[in-house]
GUTIRO-650224 format. One record per residue (C-alpha): residue number from 0; residue in one letter; x, y negated, z. Coordinates in pm, whole numbers, plus 50000, padded with zeros to 5 digits. Layout:
N
 num residu    xx    yy    zz
 NUM      A     X     Y     Z
...
END
This chain:
363
 num residu    xx    yy    zz
   0      M 14621 70121 88762
   1      A 14902 70348 88627
   2      F 14816 70175 88310
   3      P 14911 70399 87999
   4      F 15208 70244 87828
   5      R 15091 70413 87481
   6      F 14930 70219 87209
   7      V 14748 70537 87075
   8      S 14569 70606 87401
   9      I 14438 70254 87427
  10      V 14300 70251 87092
  11      V 14123 70588 87161
  12      M 13979 70454 87502
  13      A 13856 70150 87319
  14      S 13655 70377 87085
  15      L 13519 70580 87358
  16      Q 13405 70273 87546
  17      M 13203 70167 87246
  18      A 13064 70496 87201
  19      S 12977 70562 87557
  20      G 12808 70228 87646
  21      A 12469 70402 87711
  22      T 12637 70654 87958
  23      H 12790 70377 88164
  24      A 12447 70213 88170
  25      R 12279 70538 88288
  26      N 12540 70602 88563
  27      S 12550 70233 88702
  28      I 12336 70089 88970
  29      S 12330 69780 89177
  30      A 12535 69780 89512
  31      G 12382 69810 89844
  32      D 12706 69773 90023
  33      M 12794 69990 90307
  34      P 13072 69864 90548
  35      I 13423 70007 90577
  36      P 13387 70238 90873
  37      P 13570 70139 91185
  38      P 13859 70357 91310
  39      R 13769 70662 91505
  40      Q 14071 70661 91722
  41      K 14167 70412 91999
  42      Q 14489 70358 91851
  43      P 14433 70373 91477
  44      V 14669 70535 91243
  45      I 14716 70456 90871
  46      A 14883 70655 90618
  47      V 14985 70502 90287
  48      L 15048 70808 90052
  49      A 15307 70830 89773
  50      L 15379 71083 89500
  51      N 15774 71076 89455
  52      E 15757 71133 89084
  53      G 15550 70808 89037
  54      T 15320 70584 89252
  55      E 15172 70253 89125
  56      T 15385 69959 89261
  57      T 15120 69728 89383
  58      D 14884 69992 89486
  59      F 15129 70124 89734
  60      L 15355 69822 89852
  61      V 15081 69574 89914
  62      P 14851 69782 90154
  63      Y 15150 69887 90336
  64      A 15302 69556 90374
  65      V 14976 69376 90452
  66      L 14861 69645 90707
  67      R 15206 69633 90880
  68      R 15186 69243 90902
  69      A 14843 69256 91072
  70      N 14988 69477 91369
  71      V 14641 69629 91425
  72      A 14743 69994 91375
  73      T 15043 70221 91326
  74      V 15118 70233 90961
  75      E 15304 70504 90812
  76      A 15436 70561 90453
  77      V 15443 70924 90370
  78      A 15529 71099 90045
  79      S 15469 71445 89893
  80      K 15854 71508 90008
  81      P 16133 71318 90180
  82      G 16336 71099 89960
  83      R 16315 70859 89655
  84      V 15978 70748 89531
  85      N 15969 70605 89178
  86      L 15717 70326 89155
  87      M 15539 70246 88840
  88      P 15570 70043 88632
  89      A 15865 69906 88839
  90      L 16090 69942 89154
  91      A 16194 70250 89387
  92      I 16204 70308 89739
  93      D 16321 70573 89993
  94      L 16076 70726 90215
  95      P 16210 70964 90503
  96      N 15861 71084 90599
  97      D 15658 71344 90408
  98      V 15312 71481 90470
  99      A 15439 71774 90662
 100      S 15619 71550 90922
 101      F 15310 71328 90950
 102      D 15100 71622 91052
 103      R 15342 71722 91301
 104      R 15337 71375 91465
 105      Y 14973 71318 91430
 106      P 14774 71636 91455
 107      M 14447 71449 91482
 108      G 14512 71307 91138
 109      A 14485 70952 91031
 110      D 14209 70692 91057
 111      Y 14258 70570 90698
 112      V 14449 70721 90410
 113      I 14548 70480 90137
 114      V 14567 70670 89795
 115      P 14740 70479 89526
 116      A 14741 70551 89145
 117      M 14985 70824 89075
 118      H 15185 70963 88784
 119      S 14978 71289 88832
 120      D 14641 71284 88962
 121      N 14623 71663 89048
 122      D 14940 71726 89245
 123      P 14851 72020 89460
 124      V 15055 71889 89771
 125      I 14874 71543 89741
 126      I 14542 71679 89658
 127      G 14548 71945 89952
 128      W 14669 71690 90189
 129      I 14396 71427 90114
 130      H 14138 71704 90139
 131      T 14264 71807 90484
 132      Q 14283 71458 90609
 133      A 13906 71385 90503
 134      A 13805 71698 90691
 135      K 13962 71568 90989
 136      G 13765 71250 90964
 137      A 14000 70998 90781
 138      V 13851 70729 90575
 139      I 14006 70782 90233
 140      V 14059 70452 90029
 141      A 14149 70517 89677
 142      I 14288 70202 89523
 143      C 14240 70164 89128
 144      S 14328 70485 88961
 145      G 14382 70653 89290
 146      A 13995 70717 89235
 147      L 14120 70994 89002
 148      V 14334 71136 89272
 149      A 14039 71132 89527
 150      G 13806 71261 89279
 151      N 14025 71566 89211
 152      A 14010 71621 89589
 153      G 13643 71651 89552
 154      L 13565 71338 89743
 155      L 13360 71143 89464
 156      D 13089 71399 89412
 157      H 12752 71254 89481
 158      R 12893 70918 89595
 159      R 12892 70570 89470
 160      F 13232 70445 89335
 161      A 13419 70156 89184
 162      G 13742 70212 88986
 163      H 13948 70045 88729
 164      W 13751 69966 88423
 165      Y 13968 70197 88205
 166      D 13875 70485 88423
 167      K 13506 70465 88431
 168      A 13446 70687 88140
 169      T 13678 70959 88280
 170      L 13545 70951 88630
 171      I 13175 70964 88521
 172      A 13259 71268 88290
 173      R 13440 71440 88579
 174      H 13192 71367 88842
 175      P 12840 71384 88694
 176      G 12678 71338 89040
 177      A 12872 71034 89122
 178      I 12746 70675 89036
 179      H 12952 70378 88926
 180      V 12870 70057 89085
 181      P 12957 69761 88861
 182      N 13071 69395 88984
 183      R 13229 69532 89323
 184      R 13603 69513 89403
 185      Y 13558 69780 89649
 186      I 13281 70032 89755
 187      A 13242 70232 90081
 188      D 13022 70541 90067
 189      H 13013 70795 90360
 190      G 13397 70784 90434
 191      I 13520 70726 90086
 192      V 13621 70377 89979
 193      S 13732 70301 89591
 194      T 13836 69984 89435
 195      T 13864 69812 89107
 196      G 14223 69755 88938
 197      V 14573 69701 89117
 198      S 14479 69337 89217
 199      A 14208 69477 89451
 200      S 14485 69604 89684
 201      V 14490 69255 89847
 202      P 14139 69221 89947
 203      I 14085 69586 90032
 204      S 14388 69562 90281
 205      V 14239 69269 90437
 206      A 13886 69422 90452
 207      I 14044 69734 90644
 208      I 14203 69481 90896
 209      E 13855 69342 90960
 210      A 13719 69679 91003
 211      I 13981 69751 91259
 212      A 14027 69420 91448
 213      G 13733 69188 91334
 214      R 13698 68877 91122
 215      A 13922 68642 91296
 216      R 14221 68873 91267
 217      A 14156 68930 90916
 218      T 14125 68570 90844
 219      S 14452 68501 91012
 220      V 14636 68773 90812
 221      A 14469 68649 90482
 222      D 14585 68285 90551
 223      S 14925 68392 90619
 224      I 14954 68574 90273
 225      G 14737 68328 90071
 226      A 14436 68541 90024
 227      S 14122 68315 90049
 228      D 13864 68592 89952
 229      W 13842 68960 90030
 230      G 13473 69009 89974
 231      T 13328 69290 89740
 232      T 13199 69053 89465
 233      H 13386 69115 89132
 234      D 13288 68977 88780
 235      A 13367 69277 88583
 236      T 13249 69116 88237
 237      P 13598 68990 88113
 238      F 13760 69346 88166
 239      R 13724 69541 87836
 240      I 13952 69584 87537
 241      D 13871 69363 87242
 242      A 14030 69294 86914
 243      R 14260 69035 87049
 244      N 14395 69260 87324
 245      L 14469 69529 87076
 246      Q 14657 69301 86838
 247      T 14869 69152 87121
 248      L 14938 69527 87237
 249      A 15026 69633 86896
 250      I 15268 69351 86830
 251      N 15426 69370 87170
 252      T 15467 69741 87141
 253      L 15593 69770 86774
 254      T 15836 69473 86809
 255      F 16046 69682 87038
 256      W 16356 69491 86967
 257      R 16229 69185 87141
 258      R 16197 69382 87470
 259      E 16398 69246 87753
 260      T 16496 69324 88123
 261      I 16351 69084 88409
 262      A 16599 69091 88687
 263      I 16476 69006 89024
 264      P 16745 68928 89274
 265      V 16644 69070 89614
 266      K 16798 69080 89959
 267      D 16708 69209 90321
 268      G 16378 69063 90432
 269      I 16225 69021 90075
 270      D 15857 69027 90097
 271      D 15706 69335 89963
 272      I 15388 69185 89846
 273      Q 15549 68889 89666
 274      L 15806 69136 89494
 275      A 15537 69397 89407
 276      L 15313 69153 89233
 277      A 15599 68984 89057
 278      A 15754 69321 88930
 279      D 15437 69478 88835
 280      A 15309 69184 88633
 281      W 15625 69135 88431
 282      S 15647 69508 88350
 283      R 15304 69512 88200
 284      T 15374 69263 87914
 285      Y 15473 69533 87673
 286      R 15765 69292 87615
 287      S 15982 69329 87933
 288      T 16049 69561 88238
 289      A 16131 69419 88576
 290      V 16420 69562 88799
 291      A 16518 69444 89151
 292      V 16883 69391 89176
 293      A 17134 69388 89464
 294      S 17456 69535 89569
 295      G 17310 69788 89791
 296      S 16995 69920 89958
 297      V 16763 69648 90074
 298      Q 16523 69667 90372
 299      M 16215 69460 90288
 300      R 16014 69253 90525
 301      S 15788 69567 90593
 302      G 16077 69787 90685
 303      L 16073 70001 90371
 304      T 16400 70056 90190
 305      L 16420 69944 89841
 306      E 16657 70102 89614
 307      P 16751 69824 89364
 308      A 16977 69839 89066
 309      S 17326 69695 89055
 310      P 17361 69345 88909
 311      T 17651 69438 88712
 312      T 17429 69671 88495
 313      H 17205 69379 88395
 314      G 17428 69107 88290
 315      N 17202 69020 87983
 316      A 16869 69015 88167
 317      Y 16638 68730 88218
 318      W 16684 68635 88580
 319      V 16359 68540 88787
 320      R 16414 68433 89136
 321      L 16109 68447 89378
 322      G 16009 68112 89543
 323      P 16085 68126 89916
 324      D 15783 67908 89975
 325      T 15529 68083 89788
 326      L 15273 68252 89983
 327      P 15285 68631 89875
 328      A 14939 68673 89714
 329      N 14999 68370 89526
 330      Q 15292 68517 89348
 331      L 15064 68679 89090
 332      R 14932 68349 88971
 333      S 15268 68214 88953
 334      T 15417 68510 88756
 335      L 15125 68499 88512
 336      I 15204 68121 88446
 337      D 15560 68210 88376
 338      I 15472 68507 88158
 339      G 15246 68270 87950
 340      Q 15521 68024 87898
 341      R 15764 68290 87797
 342      Y 15552 68533 87581
 343      G 15237 68328 87523
 344      H 14884 68311 87629
 345      A 14758 68641 87479
 346      T 15029 68837 87662
 347      R 14933 68669 87981
 348      K 14568 68779 87929
 349      L 14694 69135 87853
 350      V 14861 69156 88174
 351      E 14542 69009 88361
 352      L 14341 69292 88181
 353      T 14560 69577 88285
 354      M 14588 69452 88647
 355      E 14201 69356 88647
 356      Y 14293 69019 88783
 357      D 14053 68737 88722
 358      D 14254 68399 88737
 359      R 13955 68190 88788
 360      G 13883 68366 89120
 361      G 14209 68477 89251
 362      F 14216 68661 89582
END
């Protein structure tokens, strides 16, 4: 989720959640899970979409990297326009391909379009392109607050959906004919797939691999990244704002003089999944912001070009090095442990809340 880094917005949302509990109940049903549709083309094509002005880090980097690793489809990263894409809450990449060039190369469209959370959920280029791809037969996969984007393209109307816990009231209000399904990491409904928070980017990516190439291939990829479970079951009970969360958020936000930069050194071949999960988590503490640092552009394992900051500009940062032997998906748990040790248990739980990650179950 592009979790709002504003104290007031969260306080308001907490009040709305308590006031609208009955609405949530009326618009929730038990899941009768549908499978993720198989590809319609013999040589599947997957587009992972980005808005240059801001695209959620994990929502974008994890599916792209996992699906590229699987080697079961052509996977393209495309932006609203060529050039720099600012990822949020951390990192930046350079994408040479845009939606127009994708259309020229793939006039039949994609089999799957991955829609991350974006800085704006109603960008006209993005909305129009998603709508066109859906009309061509693409399965639209909205990760976390990407559901807001897919909804603005008219794709949640009269469908069942998941979504980040923070967005439920907004989605229900915008799409009164849609029905929220609780306790599911992802839901497929007639060509539209939606997920819970950013941590769902790992299981949904493996689930897409299974839809394309079968269980054995999905298991192989999952094992290689450290993902043991990509089923739909998800306990949503822990994910709500309470007094302790609000207190931690207020303290971390108001004591701004304690904020620090987390510098993560990177080099060619850095694993996108591992970097995304680490940088994303550190940047959600309200105590720190993560930056990747290197002397020049870096090509990540997936082939994407990372635009890191210069090491000379972050001499006073707290440096965090990613373990070379850590399986990529296990990085989130490792980073959460580090966050708890540096900032305390309450801040760790705040990060888990914003990423909708239950450390009891993992991936």
